[in-house]
All heavy atoms as TSV, in Angstrom:
chain	resi	resn	atom	element	x	y	z
A	1	MET	N	N	-129.282	-35.111	95.881
A	1	MET	CA	C	-127.995	-35.046	95.225
A	1	MET	C	C	-127.318	-36.422	95.310
A	1	MET	O	O	-127.130	-36.955	96.385
A	1	MET	CB	C	-127.145	-33.982	95.907
A	1	MET	CG	C	-125.732	-33.935	95.443
A	1	MET	SD	S	-124.840	-32.788	96.500
A	1	MET	CE	C	-123.573	-32.297	95.425
A	2	ASP	N	N	-127.011	-37.015	94.212
A	2	ASP	CA	C	-126.287	-38.282	94.155
A	2	ASP	C	C	-124.835	-37.984	93.847
A	2	ASP	O	O	-124.362	-38.142	92.722
A	2	ASP	CB	C	-126.881	-39.206	93.079
A	2	ASP	CG	C	-128.290	-39.667	93.430
A	2	ASP	OD1	O	-128.652	-39.576	94.612
A	2	ASP	OD2	O	-129.005	-40.107	92.534
A	3	ALA	N	N	-124.105	-37.543	94.853
A	3	ALA	CA	C	-122.751	-37.027	94.664
A	3	ALA	C	C	-121.830	-38.017	93.958
A	3	ALA	O	O	-120.950	-37.609	93.204
A	3	ALA	CB	C	-122.170	-36.606	96.006
A	4	TRP	N	N	-122.010	-39.309	94.205
A	4	TRP	CA	C	-121.140	-40.301	93.563
A	4	TRP	C	C	-121.186	-40.174	92.043
A	4	TRP	O	O	-120.175	-40.246	91.360
A	4	TRP	CB	C	-121.541	-41.706	93.988
A	4	TRP	CG	C	-120.662	-42.734	93.367
A	4	TRP	CD1	C	-120.932	-43.495	92.262
A	4	TRP	CD2	C	-119.347	-43.105	93.780
A	4	TRP	NE1	N	-119.873	-44.314	91.976
A	4	TRP	CE2	C	-118.877	-44.094	92.887
A	4	TRP	CE3	C	-118.516	-42.689	94.816
A	4	TRP	CZ2	C	-117.620	-44.665	93.002
A	4	TRP	CZ3	C	-117.274	-43.265	94.941
A	4	TRP	CH2	C	-116.833	-44.241	94.030
A	5	PHE	N	N	-122.359	-39.972	91.503
A	5	PHE	CA	C	-122.538	-39.912	90.057
A	5	PHE	C	C	-122.118	-38.572	89.466
A	5	PHE	O	O	-122.109	-38.409	88.252
A	5	PHE	CB	C	-123.985	-40.250	89.684
A	5	PHE	CG	C	-124.323	-41.677	90.006
A	5	PHE	CD1	C	-125.070	-41.990	91.128
A	5	PHE	CD2	C	-123.866	-42.708	89.207
A	5	PHE	CE1	C	-125.357	-43.308	91.432
A	5	PHE	CE2	C	-124.151	-44.034	89.501
A	5	PHE	CZ	C	-124.891	-44.330	90.622
A	6	GLU	N	N	-121.753	-37.645	90.317
A	6	GLU	CA	C	-121.252	-36.355	89.855
A	6	GLU	C	C	-119.726	-36.309	89.812
A	6	GLU	O	O	-119.151	-35.324	89.378
A	6	GLU	CB	C	-121.793	-35.245	90.753
A	6	GLU	CG	C	-123.317	-35.125	90.648
A	6	GLU	CD	C	-123.897	-34.138	91.633
A	6	GLU	OE1	O	-123.137	-33.370	92.256
A	6	GLU	OE2	O	-125.126	-34.146	91.788
A	7	LEU	N	N	-119.062	-37.376	90.250
A	7	LEU	CA	C	-117.602	-37.411	90.206
A	7	LEU	C	C	-117.115	-37.474	88.765
A	7	LEU	O	O	-117.770	-38.057	87.902
A	7	LEU	CB	C	-117.076	-38.629	90.970
A	7	LEU	CG	C	-117.329	-38.651	92.471
A	7	LEU	CD1	C	-116.839	-39.967	93.068
A	7	LEU	CD2	C	-116.672	-37.466	93.157
A	8	THR	N	N	-115.966	-36.881	88.528
A	8	THR	CA	C	-115.364	-36.940	87.192
A	8	THR	C	C	-114.724	-38.307	86.978
A	8	THR	O	O	-114.524	-39.071	87.930
A	8	THR	CB	C	-114.277	-35.863	87.043
A	8	THR	OG1	O	-113.193	-36.183	87.934
A	8	THR	CG2	C	-114.819	-34.469	87.338
A	9	GLN	N	N	-114.368	-38.604	85.744
A	9	GLN	CA	C	-113.692	-39.870	85.450
A	9	GLN	C	C	-112.369	-39.949	86.205
A	9	GLN	O	O	-112.005	-41.022	86.698
A	9	GLN	CB	C	-113.466	-40.021	83.944
A	9	GLN	CG	C	-114.740	-40.301	83.175
A	9	GLN	CD	C	-115.411	-41.593	83.620
A	9	GLN	OE1	O	-114.763	-42.620	83.795
A	9	GLN	NE2	N	-116.711	-41.540	83.808
A	10	GLY	N	N	-111.668	-38.847	86.318
A	10	GLY	CA	C	-110.418	-38.823	87.067
A	10	GLY	C	C	-110.628	-39.114	88.544
A	10	GLY	O	O	-109.844	-39.842	89.163
A	11	GLU	N	N	-111.672	-38.538	89.114
A	11	GLU	CA	C	-111.980	-38.788	90.525
A	11	GLU	C	C	-112.379	-40.242	90.753
A	11	GLU	O	O	-111.964	-40.866	91.739
A	11	GLU	CB	C	-113.086	-37.844	90.992
A	11	GLU	CG	C	-112.633	-36.403	91.080
A	11	GLU	CD	C	-113.756	-35.406	91.217
A	11	GLU	OE1	O	-114.902	-35.685	90.780
A	11	GLU	OE2	O	-113.489	-34.315	91.769
A	12	LEU	N	N	-113.160	-40.798	89.835
A	12	LEU	CA	C	-113.539	-42.206	89.949
A	12	LEU	C	C	-112.322	-43.119	89.843
A	12	LEU	O	O	-112.203	-44.107	90.579
A	12	LEU	CB	C	-114.570	-42.565	88.869
A	12	LEU	CG	C	-115.946	-41.948	89.046
A	12	LEU	CD1	C	-116.786	-42.153	87.786
A	12	LEU	CD2	C	-116.645	-42.509	90.271
A	13	ALA	N	N	-111.396	-42.770	88.962
A	13	ALA	CA	C	-110.165	-43.554	88.824
A	13	ALA	C	C	-109.369	-43.516	90.128
A	13	ALA	O	O	-108.833	-44.540	90.562
A	13	ALA	CB	C	-109.332	-43.038	87.657
A	14	GLN	N	N	-109.306	-42.351	90.768
A	14	GLN	CA	C	-108.598	-42.244	92.041
A	14	GLN	C	C	-109.300	-43.050	93.135
A	14	GLN	O	O	-108.634	-43.665	93.984
A	14	GLN	CB	C	-108.465	-40.772	92.458
A	14	GLN	CG	C	-107.516	-39.978	91.601
A	14	GLN	CD	C	-106.106	-40.514	91.666
A	14	GLN	OE1	O	-105.558	-40.738	92.745
A	14	GLN	NE2	N	-105.509	-40.744	90.515
A	15	CYS	N	N	-110.610	-43.074	93.121
A	15	CYS	CA	C	-111.358	-43.894	94.092
A	15	CYS	C	C	-111.029	-45.370	93.897
A	15	CYS	O	O	-110.824	-46.103	94.876
A	15	CYS	CB	C	-112.861	-43.661	93.942
A	15	CYS	SG	S	-113.418	-42.056	94.534
A	16	ASN	N	N	-110.963	-45.812	92.654
A	16	ASN	CA	C	-110.624	-47.210	92.379
A	16	ASN	C	C	-109.210	-47.534	92.844
A	16	ASN	O	O	-108.969	-48.613	93.408
A	16	ASN	CB	C	-110.796	-47.532	90.898
A	16	ASN	CG	C	-112.244	-47.716	90.527
A	16	ASN	OD1	O	-113.051	-48.156	91.332
A	16	ASN	ND2	N	-112.578	-47.375	89.301
A	17	LEU	N	N	-108.273	-46.627	92.623
A	17	LEU	CA	C	-106.913	-46.845	93.114
A	17	LEU	C	C	-106.884	-46.946	94.633
A	17	LEU	O	O	-106.191	-47.803	95.196
A	17	LEU	CB	C	-105.995	-45.712	92.652
A	17	LEU	CG	C	-105.573	-45.726	91.192
A	17	LEU	CD1	C	-104.774	-44.468	90.863
A	17	LEU	CD2	C	-104.751	-46.964	90.883
A	18	LEU	N	N	-107.636	-46.084	95.292
A	18	LEU	CA	C	-107.692	-46.120	96.752
A	18	LEU	C	C	-108.266	-47.442	97.245
A	18	LEU	O	O	-107.748	-48.037	98.197
A	18	LEU	CB	C	-108.510	-44.942	97.275
A	18	LEU	CG	C	-108.657	-44.850	98.788
A	18	LEU	CD1	C	-107.294	-44.745	99.467
A	18	LEU	CD2	C	-109.540	-43.673	99.151
A	19	LEU	N	N	-109.333	-47.921	96.603
A	19	LEU	CA	C	-109.895	-49.222	96.985
A	19	LEU	C	C	-108.854	-50.329	96.863
A	19	LEU	O	O	-108.709	-51.163	97.763
A	19	LEU	CB	C	-111.099	-49.565	96.106
A	19	LEU	CG	C	-112.410	-48.872	96.415
A	19	LEU	CD1	C	-113.437	-49.203	95.340
A	19	LEU	CD2	C	-112.924	-49.273	97.787
A	20	LYS	N	N	-108.120	-50.342	95.766
A	20	LYS	CA	C	-107.107	-51.372	95.563
A	20	LYS	C	C	-105.988	-51.259	96.587
A	20	LYS	O	O	-105.520	-52.272	97.124
A	20	LYS	CB	C	-106.547	-51.284	94.144
A	20	LYS	CG	C	-107.540	-51.737	93.095
A	20	LYS	CD	C	-106.964	-51.659	91.701
A	20	LYS	CE	C	-107.979	-52.150	90.684
A	20	LYS	NZ	N	-107.409	-52.248	89.351
A	21	GLU	N	N	-105.546	-50.047	96.878
A	21	GLU	CA	C	-104.484	-49.851	97.868
A	21	GLU	C	C	-104.927	-50.322	99.253
A	21	GLU	O	O	-104.175	-51.003	99.957
A	21	GLU	CB	C	-104.075	-48.383	97.928
A	21	GLU	CG	C	-103.303	-47.911	96.723
A	21	GLU	CD	C	-103.032	-46.415	96.740
A	21	GLU	OE1	O	-103.241	-45.757	97.799
A	21	GLU	OE2	O	-102.611	-45.888	95.700
A	22	MET	N	N	-106.136	-49.958	99.628
A	22	MET	CA	C	-106.630	-50.350	100.947
A	22	MET	C	C	-106.857	-51.859	101.021
A	22	MET	O	O	-106.605	-52.479	102.053
A	22	MET	CB	C	-107.908	-49.578	101.287
A	22	MET	CG	C	-107.681	-48.093	101.495
A	22	MET	SD	S	-106.334	-47.697	102.655
A	22	MET	CE	C	-106.912	-48.512	104.123
A	23	ARG	N	N	-107.304	-52.459	99.928
A	23	ARG	CA	C	-107.472	-53.919	99.885
A	23	ARG	C	C	-106.136	-54.604	100.157
A	23	ARG	O	O	-106.050	-55.520	100.978
A	23	ARG	CB	C	-108.021	-54.337	98.526
A	23	ARG	CG	C	-108.134	-55.834	98.356
A	23	ARG	CD	C	-108.542	-56.166	96.913
A	23	ARG	NE	N	-108.562	-57.587	96.701
A	23	ARG	CZ	C	-107.501	-58.319	96.313
A	23	ARG	NH1	N	-106.337	-57.726	96.089
A	23	ARG	NH2	N	-107.600	-59.618	96.158
A	24	GLU	N	N	-105.090	-54.158	99.489
A	24	GLU	CA	C	-103.770	-54.761	99.682
A	24	GLU	C	C	-103.280	-54.571	101.112
A	24	GLU	O	O	-102.722	-55.491	101.708
A	24	GLU	CB	C	-102.766	-54.186	98.683
A	24	GLU	CG	C	-103.016	-54.608	97.252
A	24	GLU	CD	C	-103.068	-56.124	97.073
A	24	GLU	OE1	O	-102.204	-56.825	97.640
A	24	GLU	OE2	O	-103.977	-56.600	96.374
A	25	LYS	N	N	-103.486	-53.388	101.665
A	25	LYS	CA	C	-103.071	-53.114	103.044
A	25	LYS	C	C	-103.793	-54.044	104.013
A	25	LYS	O	O	-103.175	-54.632	104.901
A	25	LYS	CB	C	-103.354	-51.652	103.391
A	25	LYS	CG	C	-102.977	-51.244	104.793
A	25	LYS	CD	C	-103.199	-49.755	104.981
A	25	LYS	CE	C	-103.012	-49.270	106.384
A	25	LYS	NZ	N	-101.851	-49.699	107.089
A	26	ILE	N	N	-105.090	-54.195	103.835
A	26	ILE	CA	C	-105.867	-55.071	104.713
A	26	ILE	C	C	-105.397	-56.516	104.570
A	26	ILE	O	O	-105.195	-57.216	105.569
A	26	ILE	CB	C	-107.373	-54.934	104.421
A	26	ILE	CG1	C	-107.866	-53.548	104.863
A	26	ILE	CG2	C	-108.169	-56.041	105.118
A	26	ILE	CD1	C	-109.236	-53.173	104.345
A	27	LEU	N	N	-105.204	-56.975	103.345
A	27	LEU	CA	C	-104.777	-58.360	103.131
A	27	LEU	C	C	-103.393	-58.621	103.724
A	27	LEU	O	O	-103.122	-59.720	104.217
A	27	LEU	CB	C	-104.791	-58.700	101.638
A	27	LEU	CG	C	-106.171	-58.819	101.002
A	27	LEU	CD1	C	-106.038	-59.021	99.498
A	27	LEU	CD2	C	-106.987	-59.945	101.639
A	28	ASP	N	N	-102.520	-57.629	103.687
A	28	ASP	CA	C	-101.187	-57.775	104.281
A	28	ASP	C	C	-101.252	-57.887	105.799
A	28	ASP	O	O	-100.459	-58.598	106.412
A	28	ASP	CB	C	-100.292	-56.599	103.904
A	28	ASP	CG	C	-99.812	-56.645	102.467
A	28	ASP	OD1	O	-99.905	-57.722	101.832
A	28	ASP	OD2	O	-99.350	-55.597	101.977
A	29	GLU	N	N	-102.200	-57.175	106.404
A	29	GLU	CA	C	-102.261	-57.089	107.867
A	29	GLU	C	C	-103.206	-58.105	108.499
A	29	GLU	O	O	-103.054	-58.422	109.684
A	29	GLU	CB	C	-102.672	-55.679	108.278
A	29	GLU	CG	C	-101.649	-54.625	107.910
A	29	GLU	CD	C	-102.085	-53.217	108.246
A	29	GLU	OE1	O	-103.183	-53.042	108.823
A	29	GLU	OE2	O	-101.336	-52.286	107.921
A	30	GLU	N	N	-104.172	-58.599	107.750
A	30	GLU	CA	C	-105.200	-59.468	108.327
A	30	GLU	C	C	-105.361	-60.712	107.459
A	30	GLU	O	O	-106.070	-60.694	106.458
A	30	GLU	CB	C	-106.520	-58.709	108.445
A	30	GLU	CG	C	-106.403	-57.463	109.331
A	30	GLU	CD	C	-107.726	-56.770	109.524
A	30	GLU	OE1	O	-108.737	-57.464	109.737
A	30	GLU	OE2	O	-107.741	-55.530	109.449
A	31	LYS	N	N	-104.702	-61.773	107.854
A	31	LYS	CA	C	-104.636	-62.989	107.037
A	31	LYS	C	C	-105.959	-63.751	106.976
A	31	LYS	O	O	-106.139	-64.601	106.116
A	31	LYS	CB	C	-103.535	-63.910	107.559
A	31	LYS	CG	C	-102.157	-63.259	107.530
A	31	LYS	CD	C	-101.788	-62.772	106.143
A	31	LYS	CE	C	-100.414	-62.126	106.131
A	31	LYS	NZ	N	-100.162	-61.351	104.952
A	32	ASP	N	N	-106.903	-63.434	107.862
A	32	ASP	CA	C	-108.181	-64.151	107.843
A	32	ASP	C	C	-109.219	-63.504	106.929
A	32	ASP	O	O	-110.325	-64.016	106.778
A	32	ASP	CB	C	-108.737	-64.306	109.258
A	32	ASP	CG	C	-109.010	-62.976	109.945
A	32	ASP	OD1	O	-108.397	-61.954	109.563
A	32	ASP	OD2	O	-109.834	-62.968	110.875
A	33	VAL	N	N	-108.870	-62.389	106.286
A	33	VAL	CA	C	-109.785	-61.739	105.340
A	33	VAL	C	C	-109.746	-62.503	104.024
A	33	VAL	O	O	-108.688	-62.704	103.435
A	33	VAL	CB	C	-109.421	-60.256	105.134
A	33	VAL	CG1	C	-110.249	-59.642	104.011
A	33	VAL	CG2	C	-109.618	-59.480	106.428
A	34	LEU	N	N	-110.924	-62.957	103.571
A	34	LEU	CA	C	-111.021	-63.788	102.371
A	34	LEU	C	C	-111.795	-63.129	101.233
A	34	LEU	O	O	-111.841	-63.653	100.129
A	34	LEU	CB	C	-111.678	-65.125	102.723
A	34	LEU	CG	C	-110.953	-65.938	103.801
A	34	LEU	CD1	C	-111.770	-67.153	104.173
A	34	LEU	CD2	C	-109.561	-66.319	103.337
A	35	GLY	N	N	-112.420	-62.003	101.505
A	35	GLY	CA	C	-113.196	-61.309	100.478
A	35	GLY	C	C	-113.562	-59.919	100.960
A	35	GLY	O	O	-113.241	-59.521	102.081
A	36	PHE	N	N	-114.248	-59.181	100.098
A	36	PHE	CA	C	-114.633	-57.806	100.412
A	36	PHE	C	C	-116.018	-57.513	99.847
A	36	PHE	O	O	-116.402	-58.049	98.805
A	36	PHE	CB	C	-113.656	-56.806	99.777
A	36	PHE	CG	C	-112.292	-56.841	100.377
A	36	PHE	CD1	C	-111.333	-57.711	99.896
A	36	PHE	CD2	C	-111.960	-55.997	101.427
A	36	PHE	CE1	C	-110.070	-57.752	100.452
A	36	PHE	CE2	C	-110.696	-56.032	101.987
A	36	PHE	CZ	C	-109.748	-56.912	101.499
A	37	ASN	N	N	-116.725	-56.637	100.526
A	37	ASN	CA	C	-117.896	-55.970	99.963
A	37	ASN	C	C	-117.496	-54.526	99.717
A	37	ASN	O	O	-116.800	-53.927	100.534
A	37	ASN	CB	C	-119.088	-55.986	100.918
A	37	ASN	CG	C	-119.646	-57.370	101.122
A	37	ASN	OD1	O	-119.454	-57.958	102.166
A	37	ASN	ND2	N	-120.325	-57.883	100.116
A	38	VAL	N	N	-117.917	-53.979	98.589
A	38	VAL	CA	C	-117.714	-52.567	98.286
A	38	VAL	C	C	-119.100	-51.956	98.179
A	38	VAL	O	O	-119.945	-52.449	97.424
A	38	VAL	CB	C	-116.929	-52.373	96.965
A	38	VAL	CG1	C	-116.789	-50.902	96.642
A	38	VAL	CG2	C	-115.575	-53.058	97.050
A	39	GLY	N	N	-119.339	-50.899	98.951
A	39	GLY	CA	C	-120.663	-50.297	98.953
A	39	GLY	C	C	-120.636	-48.805	98.724
A	39	GLY	O	O	-119.743	-48.108	99.202
A	40	ILE	N	N	-121.636	-48.344	97.982
A	40	ILE	CA	C	-121.827	-46.920	97.738
A	40	ILE	C	C	-123.327	-46.666	97.843
A	40	ILE	O	O	-124.112	-47.275	97.116
A	40	ILE	CB	C	-121.325	-46.520	96.336
A	40	ILE	CG1	C	-119.836	-46.819	96.213
A	40	ILE	CG2	C	-121.636	-45.056	96.057
A	40	ILE	CD1	C	-119.337	-46.835	94.795
A	41	ASN	N	N	-123.721	-45.805	98.763
A	41	ASN	CA	C	-125.122	-45.411	98.874
A	41	ASN	C	C	-125.277	-44.068	98.177
A	41	ASN	O	O	-124.626	-43.095	98.561
A	41	ASN	CB	C	-125.532	-45.284	100.337
A	41	ASN	CG	C	-125.396	-46.591	101.096
A	41	ASN	OD1	O	-125.305	-47.659	100.498
A	41	ASN	ND2	N	-125.377	-46.515	102.403
A	42	ALA	N	N	-126.102	-44.017	97.157
A	42	ALA	CA	C	-126.265	-42.797	96.361
A	42	ALA	C	C	-127.688	-42.274	96.510
A	42	ALA	O	O	-128.620	-42.769	95.890
A	42	ALA	CB	C	-125.931	-43.069	94.895
A	43	GLY	N	N	-127.847	-41.289	97.373
A	43	GLY	CA	C	-129.142	-40.665	97.597
A	43	GLY	C	C	-129.793	-41.160	98.880
A	43	GLY	O	O	-129.567	-42.292	99.312
A	44	PRO	N	N	-130.589	-40.311	99.509
A	44	PRO	CA	C	-131.227	-40.650	100.779
A	44	PRO	C	C	-132.090	-41.916	100.724
A	44	PRO	O	O	-132.082	-42.704	101.662
A	44	PRO	CB	C	-132.081	-39.417	101.094
A	44	PRO	CG	C	-131.441	-38.306	100.337
A	44	PRO	CD	C	-130.876	-38.927	99.097
A	45	VAL	N	N	-132.798	-42.124	99.652
A	45	VAL	CA	C	-133.655	-43.306	99.543
A	45	VAL	C	C	-132.825	-44.581	99.513
A	45	VAL	O	O	-133.273	-45.636	99.927
A	45	VAL	CB	C	-134.574	-43.190	98.296
A	45	VAL	CG1	C	-135.362	-44.452	98.063
A	45	VAL	CG2	C	-135.514	-42.010	98.454
A	46	ALA	N	N	-131.565	-44.466	99.061
A	46	ALA	CA	C	-130.654	-45.612	99.006
A	46	ALA	C	C	-129.873	-45.786	100.305
A	46	ALA	O	O	-128.993	-46.634	100.384
A	46	ALA	CB	C	-129.693	-45.452	97.834
A	47	GLY	N	N	-130.178	-44.970	101.305
A	47	GLY	CA	C	-129.520	-45.105	102.588
A	47	GLY	C	C	-128.376	-44.145	102.834
A	47	GLY	O	O	-127.699	-44.235	103.849
A	48	GLN	N	N	-128.138	-43.220	101.911
A	48	GLN	CA	C	-127.065	-42.245	102.109
A	48	GLN	C	C	-127.487	-41.256	103.183
A	48	GLN	O	O	-128.526	-40.602	103.077
A	48	GLN	CB	C	-126.760	-41.509	100.801
A	48	GLN	CG	C	-125.605	-40.540	100.919
A	48	GLN	CD	C	-125.276	-39.850	99.598
A	48	GLN	OE1	O	-125.988	-39.989	98.611
A	48	GLN	NE2	N	-124.203	-39.091	99.594
A	49	THR	N	N	-126.688	-41.163	104.239
A	49	THR	CA	C	-126.987	-40.235	105.326
A	49	THR	C	C	-125.961	-39.113	105.412
A	49	THR	O	O	-126.192	-38.114	106.088
A	49	THR	CB	C	-127.042	-40.972	106.681
A	49	THR	OG1	O	-125.795	-41.627	106.895
A	49	THR	CG2	C	-128.178	-41.983	106.691
A	50	ILE	N	N	-124.821	-39.289	104.784
A	50	ILE	CA	C	-123.796	-38.253	104.716
A	50	ILE	C	C	-123.751	-37.799	103.266
A	50	ILE	O	O	-123.452	-38.581	102.375
A	50	ILE	CB	C	-122.424	-38.798	105.165
A	50	ILE	CG1	C	-122.523	-39.301	106.608
A	50	ILE	CG2	C	-121.352	-37.727	105.034
A	50	ILE	CD1	C	-121.323	-40.077	107.071
A	51	MET	N	N	-124.078	-36.548	103.015
A	51	MET	CA	C	-124.290	-36.080	101.647
A	51	MET	C	C	-123.012	-35.609	100.965
A	51	MET	O	O	-122.895	-34.474	100.516
A	51	MET	CB	C	-125.372	-35.005	101.613
A	51	MET	CG	C	-126.722	-35.506	102.039
A	51	MET	SD	S	-127.216	-36.936	101.084
A	51	MET	CE	C	-128.245	-37.795	102.259
A	52	HIS	N	N	-122.027	-36.486	100.931
A	52	HIS	CA	C	-120.858	-36.298	100.087
A	52	HIS	C	C	-120.461	-37.678	99.575
A	52	HIS	O	O	-120.919	-38.695	100.088
A	52	HIS	CB	C	-119.701	-35.618	100.835
A	52	HIS	CG	C	-119.159	-36.428	101.978
A	52	HIS	ND1	N	-119.406	-36.104	103.291
A	52	HIS	CD2	C	-118.402	-37.553	102.005
A	52	HIS	CE1	C	-118.815	-36.991	104.067
A	52	HIS	NE2	N	-118.203	-37.882	103.319
A	53	SER	N	N	-119.649	-37.708	98.567
A	53	SER	CA	C	-119.250	-38.980	97.987
A	53	SER	C	C	-118.364	-39.744	98.955
A	53	SER	O	O	-117.404	-39.194	99.487
A	53	SER	CB	C	-118.476	-38.759	96.682
A	53	SER	OG	O	-119.327	-38.183	95.736
A	54	HIS	N	N	-118.721	-40.971	99.206
A	54	HIS	CA	C	-117.868	-41.860	99.975
A	54	HIS	C	C	-118.229	-43.295	99.631
A	54	HIS	O	O	-119.290	-43.577	99.089
A	54	HIS	CB	C	-117.947	-41.590	101.473
A	54	HIS	CG	C	-119.272	-41.866	102.085
A	54	HIS	ND1	N	-120.343	-41.004	101.979
A	54	HIS	CD2	C	-119.705	-42.911	102.811
A	54	HIS	CE1	C	-121.379	-41.511	102.627
A	54	HIS	NE2	N	-121.014	-42.676	103.133
A	55	MET	N	N	-117.300	-44.180	99.925
A	55	MET	CA	C	-117.516	-45.592	99.630
A	55	MET	C	C	-117.091	-46.398	100.840
A	55	MET	O	O	-116.340	-45.925	101.693
A	55	MET	CB	C	-116.725	-46.002	98.392
A	55	MET	CG	C	-115.262	-45.739	98.484
A	55	MET	SD	S	-114.488	-45.790	96.882
A	55	MET	CE	C	-112.920	-45.064	97.286
A	56	HIS	N	N	-117.568	-47.619	100.882
A	56	HIS	CA	C	-117.265	-48.513	101.989
A	56	HIS	C	C	-116.535	-49.734	101.440
A	56	HIS	O	O	-117.003	-50.359	100.484
A	56	HIS	CB	C	-118.558	-48.981	102.675
A	56	HIS	CG	C	-119.413	-47.856	103.152
A	56	HIS	ND1	N	-119.372	-47.385	104.435
A	56	HIS	CD2	C	-120.327	-47.093	102.507
A	56	HIS	CE1	C	-120.225	-46.389	104.570
A	56	HIS	NE2	N	-120.817	-46.191	103.406
A	57	LEU	N	N	-115.405	-50.062	102.034
A	57	LEU	CA	C	-114.679	-51.286	101.720
A	57	LEU	C	C	-114.757	-52.141	102.979
A	57	LEU	O	O	-114.177	-51.802	104.013
A	57	LEU	CB	C	-113.220	-50.985	101.356
A	57	LEU	CG	C	-112.353	-52.202	101.060
A	57	LEU	CD1	C	-112.870	-52.952	99.827
A	57	LEU	CD2	C	-110.901	-51.786	100.859
A	58	ILE	N	N	-115.497	-53.233	102.887
A	58	ILE	CA	C	-115.784	-54.052	104.058
A	58	ILE	C	C	-115.089	-55.391	103.928
A	58	ILE	O	O	-115.438	-56.200	103.059
A	58	ILE	CB	C	-117.315	-54.250	104.214
A	58	ILE	CG1	C	-118.004	-52.894	104.247
A	58	ILE	CG2	C	-117.624	-55.088	105.453
A	58	ILE	CD1	C	-119.499	-52.940	104.031
A	59	PRO	N	N	-114.074	-55.632	104.773
A	59	PRO	CA	C	-113.394	-56.927	104.721
A	59	PRO	C	C	-114.317	-58.032	105.232
A	59	PRO	O	O	-115.081	-57.820	106.175
A	59	PRO	CB	C	-112.197	-56.754	105.663
A	59	PRO	CG	C	-112.269	-55.393	106.230
A	59	PRO	CD	C	-113.509	-54.744	105.752
A	60	ARG	N	N	-114.247	-59.188	104.598
A	60	ARG	CA	C	-115.104	-60.306	104.990
A	60	ARG	C	C	-114.246	-61.514	105.345
A	60	ARG	O	O	-113.248	-61.798	104.715
A	60	ARG	CB	C	-116.068	-60.672	103.859
A	60	ARG	CG	C	-116.972	-59.538	103.384
A	60	ARG	CD	C	-117.765	-58.895	104.528
A	60	ARG	NE	N	-118.584	-59.817	105.246
A	60	ARG	CZ	C	-119.899	-59.944	105.106
A	60	ARG	NH1	N	-120.548	-59.179	104.268
A	60	ARG	NH2	N	-120.557	-60.825	105.821
A	61	ARG	N	N	-114.698	-62.199	106.381
A	61	ARG	CA	C	-114.036	-63.408	106.864
A	61	ARG	C	C	-115.006	-64.565	106.795
A	61	ARG	O	O	-116.210	-64.361	106.781
A	61	ARG	CB	C	-113.575	-63.181	108.312
A	61	ARG	CG	C	-112.519	-62.097	108.414
A	61	ARG	CD	C	-112.449	-61.508	109.817
A	61	ARG	NE	N	-111.416	-60.498	109.908
A	61	ARG	CZ	C	-111.575	-59.219	109.576
A	61	ARG	NH1	N	-112.744	-58.792	109.123
A	61	ARG	NH2	N	-110.581	-58.375	109.695
A	62	ARG	N	N	-114.480	-65.768	106.764
A	62	ARG	CA	C	-115.346	-66.947	106.720
A	62	ARG	C	C	-116.292	-66.931	107.925
A	62	ARG	O	O	-115.888	-66.644	109.045
A	62	ARG	CB	C	-114.484	-68.219	106.755
A	62	ARG	CG	C	-115.278	-69.475	106.495
A	62	ARG	CD	C	-114.414	-70.688	106.305
A	62	ARG	NE	N	-113.320	-70.543	105.354
A	62	ARG	CZ	C	-113.442	-70.582	104.019
A	62	ARG	NH1	N	-114.628	-70.737	103.484
A	62	ARG	NH2	N	-112.383	-70.453	103.261
A	63	ASN	N	N	-117.556	-67.184	107.669
A	63	ASN	CA	C	-118.607	-67.289	108.707
A	63	ASN	C	C	-118.861	-65.991	109.476
A	63	ASN	O	O	-119.350	-66.040	110.585
A	63	ASN	CB	C	-118.269	-68.423	109.692
A	63	ASN	CG	C	-118.175	-69.755	109.010
A	63	ASN	OD1	O	-118.992	-70.088	108.151
A	63	ASN	ND2	N	-117.169	-70.531	109.349
A	64	ASP	N	N	-118.536	-64.830	108.897
A	64	ASP	CA	C	-118.843	-63.588	109.627
A	64	ASP	C	C	-120.240	-63.117	109.348
A	64	ASP	O	O	-120.975	-63.633	108.566
A	64	ASP	CB	C	-117.823	-62.488	109.350
A	64	ASP	CG	C	-117.827	-61.960	107.922
A	64	ASP	OD1	O	-118.578	-62.494	107.084
A	64	ASP	OD2	O	-117.060	-61.040	107.632
């Protein structure tokens, strides 16, 4: 089951809003964050170990 690809357009839009909100919160609180990785593992072969839709927002700093 690739739950991410089963989300509706409305659900995907809400996920994008959440990513943007969390990005702003992180940037406000952590001045050394200079970029982000966004990750979604869809299916066990892709590394998904929790079988529900979720995404990862990973703050990145210089030389991390």
